[in-house]
C-alpha positions in Angstrom: -8.1 21.3 -24.6 -6.3 18.0 -24.4 -3.9 16.8 -27.1 -3.1 13.1 -27.3 -0.4 11.6 -29.5 0.2 8.0 -30.5 -2.7 6.6 -28.5 -3.2 3.0 -29.6 -6.8 1.7 -29.8 -5.8 -1.2 -27.5 -4.7 1.3 -24.8 -8.3 2.7 -24.5 -9.8 1.6 -21.1 -7.1 -1.1 -20.8 -6.5 -1.1 -17.1 -7.6 -4.3 -15.4 -8.9 -2.5 -12.3 -11.6 -0.9 -14.5 -12.4 -4.0 -16.5 -15.9 -4.4 -15.0 -16.9 -0.8 -15.7 -15.3 -0.8 -19.1 -17.2 -3.8 -20.1 -20.4 -1.7 -20.0 -19.0 0.9 -22.4 -18.2 0.9 -26.2 -14.8 -0.6 -26.7 -12.5 -0.9 -29.8 -13.2 -4.7 -29.7 -17.0 -4.0 -30.2 -16.5 -1.7 -33.2 -19.0 -2.6 -36.0 -16.4 -2.0 -38.7 -13.8 -4.3 -37.0 -11.4 -1.4 -36.6 -9.9 -2.6 -33.3 -6.3 -2.4 -34.7 -4.8 1.0 -35.1 -4.0 4.2 -33.3 -4.7 7.9 -33.1 -1.7 9.9 -34.4 -3.2 13.1 -33.1 -6.4 13.5 -31.0 -7.5 16.9 -29.9 -10.4 17.3 -27.4 -11.4 20.9 -27.2 -14.1 22.3 -24.9 -15.6 24.8 -27.4 -14.8 23.4 -30.8 -15.1 19.6 -30.3 -12.9 16.7 -31.4 -10.2 16.7 -34.1 -8.6 13.5 -35.4 -5.3 13.9 -37.2 -3.1 11.5 -39.2 0.6 12.4 -39.4 2.6 11.3 -42.5 6.3 12.0 -42.8 6.1 11.4 -46.6 8.7 13.4 -48.5 11.2 13.8 -45.7 14.0 11.9 -47.7 13.1 12.9 -51.2 16.2 15.0 -51.6 18.6 12.2 -50.6 16.9 9.6 -52.9 17.5 11.7 -56.0 14.0 10.9 -57.3 12.3 12.6 -60.2 9.3 14.8 -59.6 7.0 12.1 -61.1 8.5 9.4 -58.8 8.1 11.7 -55.8 4.5 12.5 -56.6 3.7 8.8 -57.1 5.3 8.0 -53.7 3.3 10.8 -52.0 0.1 9.7 -53.6 0.6 6.1 -52.5 1.2 7.2 -48.9 -1.7 9.7 -48.9 -4.0 6.9 -50.0 -3.1 4.9 -47.0 -3.3 7.9 -44.7 -6.8 8.7 -45.8 -7.9 5.2 -45.0 -6.3 5.4 -41.6 -7.9 8.8 -41.0 -11.3 7.4 -41.8 -10.8 4.5 -39.4 -9.7 6.8 -36.6 -12.8 9.0 -37.2 -15.1 6.0 -37.1 -13.4 4.8 -33.9 -13.9 8.1 -32.1 -17.6 8.2 -33.0 -18.0 4.6 -31.8 -16.2 5.2 -28.5 -18.4 8.2 -27.6 -21.6 6.8 -29.1 -23.2 6.1 -25.7 -22.5 9.7 -24.5 -22.8 11.8 -27.7 -24.0 10.0 -30.8 -24.2 13.3 -32.7 -20.8 14.6 -31.7 -19.0 16.4 -34.5 -15.6 14.8 -35.3 -13.4 16.7 -37.6 -10.4 15.2 -39.5 -7.2 16.4 -41.0 -3.9 15.3 -42.4 -0.6 16.6 -41.0 2.1 16.7 -43.7 5.1 18.5 -42.4 7.3 17.7 -45.5 4.7 18.4 -48.2 3.8 21.9 -49.3 0.3 22.9 -50.5 1.4 23.4 -54.1 2.9 19.9 -54.2 -0.2 18.4 -52.6 -2.4 20.1 -55.2 -0.3 18.7 -58.1 -0.5 15.2 -56.6 -4.3 15.4 -56.2 -4.8 16.7 -59.8 -3.0 13.7 -61.1 -5.0 11.2 -59.0 -8.8 11.9 -59.2 -9.8 9.0 -57.0 -7.4 10.2 -54.2 -8.8 13.7 -54.6 -12.3 12.4 -54.2 -11.4 10.3 -51.2 -9.6 13.1 -49.4 -12.5 15.6 -50.0 -14.9 13.1 -48.6 -12.7 12.3 -45.6 -12.1 15.9 -44.4 -15.6 17.1 -45.4 -14.6 19.4 -48.2 -16.6 20.2 -51.3 -13.7 21.2 -53.6 -10.1 20.0 -53.9 -8.8 23.4 -52.9 -10.9 23.4 -49.7 -9.5 19.9 -48.9 -6.0 21.2 -49.3 -6.7 24.2 -47.0 -8.1 21.8 -44.4 -4.9 19.8 -44.3 -1.9 21.0 -42.2 1.0 21.3 -44.6 4.6 22.5 -44.4 3.5 26.1 -44.6 1.6 25.9 -41.3 4.4 24.1 -39.4 7.9 25.0 -38.3 10.9 24.0 -40.3 11.5 20.3 -39.4 15.2 21.0 -39.0 14.3 23.8 -36.4 11.0 22.6 -35.1 11.4 24.6 -31.9 11.4 27.9 -33.7 7.8 29.3 -33.7 8.1 32.4 -35.9 5.2 34.9 -36.1 4.6 33.8 -39.7 4.3 30.1 -38.6 1.9 31.1 -35.8 -0.2 33.2 -38.2 -0.4 30.4 -40.7 -1.2 27.8 -38.0 -3.9 30.0 -36.5 -5.5 30.5 -39.9 -5.5 26.8 -40.6 -7.1 26.1 -37.1 -9.9 28.6 -37.9 -10.6 27.1 -41.2 -10.6 23.5 -39.9 -12.6 24.1 -36.8 -15.0 26.6 -38.5 -14.6 29.0 -35.7 -18.0 28.0 -34.3 -18.8 26.5 -31.0 -19.9 22.8 -31.1 -23.3 22.9 -29.4 -23.1 19.2 -28.7 -20.2 19.7 -26.3 -21.3 20.6 -22.7 -19.1 20.9 -19.7 -20.2 17.5 -18.4 -19.7 15.8 -21.7 -16.3 17.4 -22.2 -15.2 16.0 -18.8 -16.6 12.6 -19.5 -14.7 12.4 -22.8 -11.5 13.5 -21.2 -11.9 11.1 -18.4 -12.2 8.2 -20.8 -9.3 9.1 -23.1 -6.9 10.7 -20.5 -8.1 9.3 -17.2 -6.4 6.5 -15.2 -8.4 3.8 -17.0 -6.5 4.5 -20.2 -2.7 4.4 -20.1 0.0 4.4 -22.8 3.0 2.2 -22.8 6.2 3.8 -24.2 9.4 2.1 -24.9 12.1 3.0 -22.4 15.8 2.3 -22.5 16.0 2.0 -18.8 13.6 0.4 -16.3 10.7 2.9 -15.8 10.0 4.1 -12.3 7.2 2.7 -10.3 4.0 4.7 -10.6 2.8 5.6 -7.1 -0.3 7.8 -6.9 -2.1 6.9 -3.7 -1.2 6.6 -0.1 -2.0 2.9 -0.2 0.4 2.4 -3.1 3.1 4.4 -1.3 2.7 2.1 1.8 2.8 -1.0 -0.4 5.9 0.1 -2.4 7.9 1.3 0.6 7.0 -2.0 2.5 8.3 -4.0 -0.5 11.6 -2.1 -0.6 12.1 -2.4 3.2 11.5 -6.2 2.9 14.5 -6.6 0.6 17.4 -8.5 2.2 19.9 -6.0 3.6 22.9 -6.9 5.6 25.1 -4.5 7.6 28.9 -5.0 7.7 28.5 -6.2 11.3 26.1 -8.9 10.2 28.3 -10.0 7.4 31.3 -10.2 9.7 29.2 -12.2 12.2 28.2 -14.7 9.6 31.8 -15.0 8.4 33.1 -15.7 12.0 30.2 -18.1 12.7 30.7 -18.6 16.4 29.1 -21.8 17.7 27.1 -20.3 20.6 25.7 -16.8 20.4 22.8 -14.7 21.4 21.9 -11.9 19.1 20.2 -9.0 20.9 18.8 -5.7 19.9 15.7 -3.6 19.4 12.9 -4.7 17.0 13.5 -4.7 13.3 17.4 -4.9 13.3 17.8 -8.1 11.3 18.2 -10.6 14.1 15.9 -13.2 12.5 17.4 -12.7 9.0 20.9 -13.6 10.4 19.4 -16.5 12.2 17.9 -17.9 9.0 21.1 -17.4 7.0 23.1 -19.3 9.5 20.5 -22.1 9.5 20.9 -22.3 5.7 24.6 -22.5 6.0 24.3 -25.5 8.4 21.8 -27.2 6.1 24.1 -26.8 3.1 26.8 -28.4 5.1 24.6 -31.4 5.6 23.6 -30.9 9.2 20.2 -31.4 10.7 18.8 -28.1 12.0 16.5 -28.0 15.0 14.2 -25.0 15.1 12.9 -24.7 18.7 9.9 -22.8 20.2 10.1 -22.5 24.0 6.8 -20.7 24.6 3.7 -19.5 22.9 5.3 -16.0 22.7 7.9 -17.1 20.1 5.8 -19.7 18.4 4.8 -17.5 15.4 8.4 -16.4 14.7 9.5 -20.1 15.0 7.0 -21.0 12.3 8.4 -18.2 10.1 12.0 -19.4 10.5 11.1 -23.1 9.8 9.1 -22.1 6.7 11.9 -19.9 5.3 14.4 -22.6 5.7 12.2 -25.2 4.2 11.1 -23.2 1.2 14.6 -21.9 0.4 16.0 -25.4 0.3 13.1 -26.6 -1.8 13.6 -23.8 -4.3 17.2 -24.8 -4.6 16.2 -28.5 -5.0 18.6 -29.3 -2.2 18.1 -32.0 0.4 17.5 -30.6 3.9 16.7 -32.1 7.3 14.8 -29.5 9.4 13.2 -30.5 12.6 10.5 -28.3 14.3 10.2 -28.6 18.1 7.4 -26.8 20.0 7.4 -26.6 23.8 5.6 -24.4 26.3 7.8 -23.7 29.3 5.2 -21.4 30.7 2.3 -23.8 31.3 4.3 -27.0 32.1 7.6 -27.1 34.1 8.3 -30.6 32.8 8.6 -29.2 29.3 12.2 -28.0 30.0 13.3 -31.5 30.9 11.5 -32.9 27.9 13.2 -30.4 25.6 16.6 -31.2 27.0 16.0 -35.0 26.6 14.6 -34.8 23.0 17.3 -32.4 21.7 20.1 -34.3 23.4 18.9 -37.5 21.8 18.7 -35.9 18.4 22.4 -35.0 18.2 24.5 -36.4 15.3 27.5 -37.8 16.9 28.7 -35.0 19.2 27.1 -32.3 17.1 23.8 -30.5 17.5 22.6 -27.4 15.6 19.8 -25.4 17.2 18.0 -22.2 16.4 15.8 -20.3 18.9 14.2 -17.1 17.7 12.6 -14.4 19.9 13.8 -16.1 23.1 12.2 -14.7 26.3 14.7 -14.4 29.1 12.4 -14.0 32.1 11.3 -16.4 34.8 8.2 -18.1 33.5 9.6 -18.9 30.0 13.3 -18.6 30.5 15.2 -21.0 28.2 18.5 -20.5 30.1 18.2 -24.0 31.7 17.7 -25.6 28.3 20.7 -23.8 26.9 23.0 -24.6 29.8 21.9 -28.3 29.9 22.5 -28.7 26.2 25.9 -27.2 26.6 26.8 -29.6 29.3 25.5 -32.7 27.4 26.6 -31.9 23.8 30.3 -31.3 23.4 30.0 -29.8 19.9 26.9 -27.7 20.4 26.0 -25.0 17.8 23.2 -22.8 19.1 22.1 -19.4 17.8 19.5 -17.5 19.8 17.9 -14.1 19.2 16.3 -11.9 21.9 14.8 -8.5 22.3 16.0 -8.2 26.0 19.7 -8.4 26.8 19.9 -8.2 30.6 19.7 -12.0 31.2 21.6 -13.6 28.4 23.1 -16.9 29.6 26.8 -16.8 30.3 27.5 -19.8 28.0 26.5 -17.7 25.0 28.5 -15.0 23.3 26.5 -11.8 23.0 26.2 -9.8 19.8 24.3 -6.5 19.8 22.5 -5.3 16.6 21.0 -1.8 16.7 20.7 -0.6 13.2 17.0 -0.4 12.1 16.5 -2.3 8.8 12.8 -3.5 8.7 10.7 -0.4 9.6 10.4 3.0 8.1 12.0 5.9 10.1 8.5 7.3 11.0 7.7 3.9 12.7 11.2 3.7 14.3 10.7 7.0 16.0 7.5 5.7 17.7 9.3 2.6 18.8 12.2 4.7 20.2 9.8 6.3 22.6 9.0 2.9 24.1 12.7 2.0 24.3 13.4 5.3 26.2 10.6 4.4 28.7 11.9 0.8 29.0 14.8 2.0 31.2 17.7 0.1 29.6 15.8 -3.2 29.2 16.2 -2.9 25.4 19.2 -1.4 23.5 18.8 1.9 21.8 18.8 2.2 18.0 21.8 3.6 16.2 21.4 5.6 13.1 22.2 3.7 9.9 25.0 4.7 7.6 22.8 4.1 4.6 19.4 5.9 4.8 16.1 4.0 4.4 14.4 4.1 1.0 11.8 6.4 2.4 10.7 8.1 5.6 7.2 6.8 5.4 3.8 8.5 5.7 3.0 10.2 8.9 1.2 8.4 11.7 -2.6 8.4 11.3 -4.3 9.1 14.6 -7.9 8.5 15.6 -9.5 9.3 19.0 -11.8 7.1 21.1 -13.7 9.9 22.8 -17.1 11.6 22.8 -20.7 10.4 23.1 -20.5 8.4 19.9 -17.7 6.2 21.4 -19.0 4.2 24.3 -16.8 2.1 26.5 -13.5 2.8 28.3 -11.4 1.2 25.6 -11.4 1.2 21.7 -11.8 -2.5 21.7 -15.3 -2.0 23.3 -16.3 0.6 20.7 -18.3 -0.3 17.6 -17.8 3.2 16.2 -14.0 2.8 16.4 -14.2 -0.4 14.4 -16.2 1.4 11.7 -13.7 4.3 11.6 -10.7 2.0 11.4 -12.5 0.2 8.5 -12.9 3.6 6.7 -9.2 4.3 7.2 -8.2 0.9 5.7 -10.5 1.6 2.7 -8.8 5.0 2.1 -5.5 3.1 1.9 -7.0 0.7 -0.6 -6.7 -2.4 1.6 -8.3 -5.3 -0.1 -8.1 -3.9 -3.6 -7.6 -6.8 -5.9 -5.8 -5.2 -8.9 -3.4 -2.2 -9.1 -4.8 0.8 -10.9 -1.8 1.1 -13.1 0.3 -1.4 -15.1 3.6 -0.4 -13.6 2.1 0.5 -10.2 2.9 -1.4 -7.0 0.7 -4.2 -5.9 -2.2 -2.9 -3.6 -2.4 -3.6 0.1 -4.1 -6.9 0.8 -6.0 -7.8 4.0 -3.1 -10.0 5.1 -0.9 -6.9 5.2 -2.7 -5.5 8.2 -2.4 -6.2 12.0 -4.8 -4.6 14.5 -3.2 -5.0 17.9 -4.5 -4.4 21.4 -3.5 -5.4 24.9 -7.0 -5.5 26.1 -8.2 -8.7 27.8 -11.7 -7.9 26.5 -10.7 -8.8 22.9 -13.2 -11.6 22.0 -14.3 -13.4 18.9 -17.8 -14.9 18.4 -18.1 -18.3 20.0 -20.6 -21.0 19.2 -21.3 -24.4 20.8 -21.1 -27.7 18.8 -24.7 -27.3 17.5 -24.2 -23.8 16.3 -25.8 -21.8 19.2 -24.1 -18.5 20.0 -22.3 -18.7 23.3 -20.6 -15.3 23.3 -20.6 -12.3 21.1 -17.5 -10.8 19.5 -16.1 -7.5 20.9 -17.8 -4.4 19.6 -14.7 -3.3 17.7 -14.5 -6.6 15.9 -18.2 -6.5 15.0 -17.7 -3.0 13.6 -15.0 -4.2 11.3 -17.0 -7.2 10.1 -20.2 -5.2 9.5 -18.0 -2.9 7.4 -17.3 -5.9 5.1 -13.8 -6.7 6.2 -12.6 -10.3 6.7 -11.3 -10.5 10.3 -9.7 -13.2 12.4 -9.1 -12.8 16.2 -5.9 -14.2 17.8 -5.8 -14.0 21.6 -2.5 -14.8 23.5 -2.5 -18.5 24.4 -6.1 -19.0 23.2 -5.6 -20.1 19.6 -4.6 -23.4 18.2 -1.3 -24.2 16.6 -2.9 -24.3 13.1 -4.4 -20.8 13.6 -1.0 -19.5 14.8 0.7 -21.1 11.7 -1.9 -19.5 9.4 -1.2 -16.1 10.9 2.5 -16.4 11.0 2.7 -17.4 7.3 -0.2 -15.1 6.2 -1.8 -18.0 4.5 -5.4 -16.7 4.6 -6.1 -13.2 3.2 -7.6 -11.6 6.2 -7.0 -8.9 8.8 -5.6 -10.2 12.1 -6.9 -8.6 15.3 -4.6 -9.8 18.0 -2.9 -9.2 21.3 0.8 -8.3 20.5 2.4 -11.2 22.3 0.4 -13.6 20.0 2.2 -12.2 16.9 5.6 -11.5 18.4 8.3 -11.6 15.8 6.0 -11.0 12.9 5.7 -7.9 10.7 3.0 -6.3 8.5 3.1 -3.3 6.2 0.3 -1.7 8.1 -0.4 -1.9 11.9 -3.4 -0.3 13.8 -2.5 0.1 17.4 -5.5 0.4 19.8 -3.7 2.2 22.6 -4.8 1.3 26.1 -6.3 4.1 28.2 -4.0 5.3 31.0 -5.3 4.7 34.5 -5.1 8.0 36.4 -1.9 10.1 36.2 1.2 9.0 34.3 3.5 7.1 36.7 6.1 4.4 36.5 3.6 1.6 35.9 1.8 3.5 33.1 5.1 4.3 31.4 6.1 0.6 31.6 2.8 -0.5 30.0 3.1 2.1 27.2 6.7 1.1 26.6 5.7 -2.6 26.4 2.9 -1.8 23.9 5.3 0.1 21.7 7.9 -2.6 21.7 5.5 -5.5 21.0 2.8 -3.7 19.0 4.1 -0.6 17.2 7.3 -2.4 16.2 5.2 -5.0 14.1 4.7 -2.3 11.5 7.2 -2.0 8.6 5.6 1.1 6.9 2.3 2.6 8.1 1.1 3.1 11.7 -2.5 4.0 12.7 -3.0 4.9 16.4 -6.4 4.9 18.1 -5.9 7.0 21.3 -8.1 6.5 24.3 -8.7 9.2 26.9 -7.1 8.9 30.4 -9.3 7.2 32.9 -9.3 8.6 36.4 -9.7 6.6 39.6 -13.4 6.2 40.2 -13.1 6.1 44.0 -11.3 9.4 44.2 -13.7 10.9 41.7 -16.7 9.9 43.9 -15.2 11.4 47.0 -14.4 14.7 45.3 -17.8 14.8 43.6 -19.7 14.1 46.8 -17.8 16.8 48.7 -18.5 19.4 46.0 -22.2 18.5 45.9 -22.5 18.8 49.7 -20.9 22.3 49.7 -23.3 23.5 46.9 -26.3 22.0 48.7 -25.3 23.7 52.0 -25.0 27.1 50.4 -28.4 26.7 48.7 -30.2 25.8 51.9 -28.6 28.7 53.8 -29.7 31.0 51.0 -33.2 29.6 50.9 -34.0 29.8 54.7 -32.4 33.2 55.3 -33.5 35.0 52.0 -36.7 33.3 51.0 -38.1 36.5 49.4 -35.1 36.9 47.2 -35.3 33.2 46.2 -39.0 33.6 45.1 -38.1 36.6 43.0 -35.4 34.7 41.2 -37.3 31.5 40.5 -40.8 33.0 40.2 -42.4 35.6 38.0 -40.1 38.7 37.9 -43.0 41.1 37.3 -44.0 40.6 41.0 -40.6 41.2 42.4 -40.5 44.2 44.8 -36.8 44.7 44.6 
C-alpha cells in the first residue's frame, strides 16, 4: 500500500510537462461540487482493501493548559469535529471524482484521526450534539453512533503523543483491530492489479509532486541522464578563476599571449580584461584573423556588449573581421585599419583563438602594430604555444575548468599524441562539481551501416537521434518543478572532419542541386532540427547564429568551423583510420580530439568507424590467395578425377 500525507488538491497532476495528458483526465478544477480547494490529510491506497481517506484533527491537545471546564472542552471538540466531517466528505468526493474515469464504482472509506480524543469523550460529545452524530454516521458509513466511534481512530489506537515512537503491543493490537473494523477485512473486488498501479501512478507518480517548506535551499532534483548532463553543464559554466588568473588580471601586462589546452579559461580572462578596458573608457577592438577564430570572436564581442548593456554603461566596442588565409593583402589592411583607430598613442586589441601557423599566422599583424603604436595593449589567446611572437609575454594556463573530468581524459589522449604542440593539463586543486557520465560509444560497422565513414551512413544518423532522445534533447519542460532545465537542441554539436559532409542545396528556383549527406538525412527524418556548418562554406550570419546559439537547432559541423565554442553535449563522428596506426594517423586523431572532443563540456558520444585497409595491397594479396587455391584445385581435378566425382556427385555410387 501507499500512504500519502498532506497532499494538496492543487498538487495533483500539477507538473507542466504532463499538462497535455492531464487535461484529458479528471482534475480538481473540474469537480462538480467545486471542491478544488483543500487537501488530503491521509490517503491510503491499498492493493486488497481499496482506498481510505482520513482527516486528522489535533483537537484537545492543549485542553489541560487552557484550564477549561468539561463543558467548554466538549463544545470546542464538537465545533472542530463539525468542520472535520465537512472536510472529510469533501476529500471523499474528490477521490471519487479523480478516479471516476478509471473506476466509477471504487469503494472509498473514510475515517477521522483524533490522537488527543478518547472514545469515551467522543461518545459524550456526540450524545450532546445529535446533528453532529448524524453527520458523522453518514460520513463514515455507520448505522449507529457506537459503530461510528469504532470506525474513528482515537487516542486508544495510537501511541502516546509525547512518545509517538513507542509502538507497544497494546497499541499495535488496538490499531490492528481498528483497521479490520474500518476496512471490513474483505478484499475490494473493484481493485485489480492494473487499476491499483494506475491509481498509484496518478497520486504518487512524477506528474504529482508536493512542495514542502524548507529552511535551506532544496537540492536540485536530478532523475535522468539528460538532467544530469544539463545540471553538470550549468555548474561547469559558472565563472571560476584560479589564483593564477586573478594574479594575471591584477598585473594586467600590456602585451600577452595566453596559451594552454582547451577549456582552461583563456577566453574568460580575455573577456574580463576587455571589460576592464571598457570601464576605463577605452575603445576595445575585437579582431578575427581567419575563419577558424571567427566563431569565438563573435562570442567575445557579444559577451562584452551584453555585459556593458546590462550595467547600463557606455561602451565602444569595434569588431574587425579579416581572413588572412584567403587574401594576403588582408594583413596589410588589418595593420592600416587598426593603426588608424588608435586613440592618441593607445590601442586596445583582443584576439581570441589565434592560429600561429603559416597560412593564418597573425605574427606580422602583432609585430607591425607594436612598431606603429607606442602604447599598444594587446591580449591574445592560443591553443598552440610553439610560435608565440617574441613581442608578447607568454602566460600558460593548464588547469581544466570548462569540461567534466571524463571529457578531459579523452582530450588528454589527443594532447599526448600531439607531441608537445599543446601543453598538458595539470590537476586542479579544487575538484570539478562532478566527474560526468561515461562516454557513450556507437559503432559504424556491419551490413546495416554502408559507407566507409559514419557521415555516409543513414543508420548512424538514426542511432544518434535515438541517443539524443534518450538524453531528453529537445524536451520543452522539465519533469519536476525543482529539476534542471532539459537539454535543448542548441546544446548539441555533432562534429566530423569528413569532407563529404553536405547539406541539401537548391538552385534559385527551388530545384534540388545536391542531396544532404546520409547521416544528416537520418537525423532530419528522425524529426530533429539540424543545420550544417562546413569550414569556410557558411556565411558570416550563419556563423554568428551558431556562435551565439540563436536558433534552437543541432549543429552538424566540421570542428574548425566551431573552434572556441562549447556545448553541453558533443557527438564525435570519428574518422576511420587508413591502414595501420602510424604517425600521420596519430596526428589526425590528436587533431580531432583537440578540436572536436574538447568542444564538449559534459557529455561525449563517440561513433567509431572500422579501420580501412589499403585497397591496392588487399587486391594483390587476394589475387595471390585465389591463384594458389585455383592451382591446387586444378591439380586435384586432373590427377584424381575419380575422387572428385565421388565428392561432388552422388555418394551412393562411390567405389571407395
